[in-house]
C-alpha positions, 0 to 999 in steps of 0.5 A: 612462055610456051602454052601458058607455062613458065619457061625452064630455060637457064635464063630464069633467075628467080632463085626458087629452088623448092624447100631447103634440105635443112628445112625438110630434115628439121621437119623429119626430126620433129615428126620422129620426136613426136612419134617417140613422145606419142609412144611414151605417152601411150605406154604411160597411159596404158600402165595407169589405166591397168593400175586403175582397173586392177585397183577398182577390182580390189576395192570391190573385193575387199574395200582396201587398196591404199598402196595402189591408190597412192600409186595411182595419185602419183602416176596421175599427177605425173602424167598430167604434168607430162602432158602439159610439158610434152604432150601438146596436141596428143592429150586425147591419148591419155584421156581414158587413162586419166578418167579411169584413174580419177574413177578409181581414186573416187571409188577409194574415197567411197570405200573409205567413207572419205570426202572426194578429192577435187581436180587440183588435189589429184593434179588433173584438169576438170575435164577428165575429173568430170568424166571419172565422176560420171563413171563412179556412179556405176561403181556405186551402183555395183556396191548397191547390188552387192548390198542387196545380194547380202540382204542389207537393204539399209546399206543399199539405201545409203549407197543409193543416196550417194548415187543420187548426190553424185548424179545431181552433182554431175547434172549441174554442168552444161557445156558443149561436147567440144570441151568435154563429152559429158552428156553421155555420162550424164544420161548414163548416170540418170538411167542407172540411178532410176534403175537402181532406185527401182531395185532398192524400192522392190527390195525394201518392199520384199523385206517388209513383206517377208514373214518374221519368225515369232520370238522363241521359235527356231529350227528344231 
């Protein structure tokens, strides 16, 4: 021993020679495989996200996208299953895609006036389902505004009632952000509902205040 450091003389027979090459090579292989899986996951999520976004645009345009919705449900269940088998630790990469897919499917149910499917129906976990439910409140607001733009106050009121039911459902849950980042969705839904309610009330007032043309009188 010199200056407090262990001697490096040939008399040291401890056998410590660092990490074996086979162990290092195994770690390298593991990291390469994980990088490949992450890239695969990124591409799967990207395709699903783009499909969901395009489908929601079509639903707002004409209310019909049955084939796309069926493809979203298939791809969403497939991605969720892949995550459970292959994506341990990389789930956040797919969260946005899954919640947008849920949002698109729920919007499709709104457009078709059908009951909402649940997480098990879609093959997803409750966390992305709740996030998608939070986002669909904004999509229903868009439908309210579309109705108001067409002077369909009764239709807007029906859509507003749906917004209220969805917001109540969303506010039912109280959980830590470490599990799911739900609080921002709840706050946004509550604010959107209050703003939309005010717009519908104003539209109803203006509709009732608008003078009606006496029967039998029309344009010359």
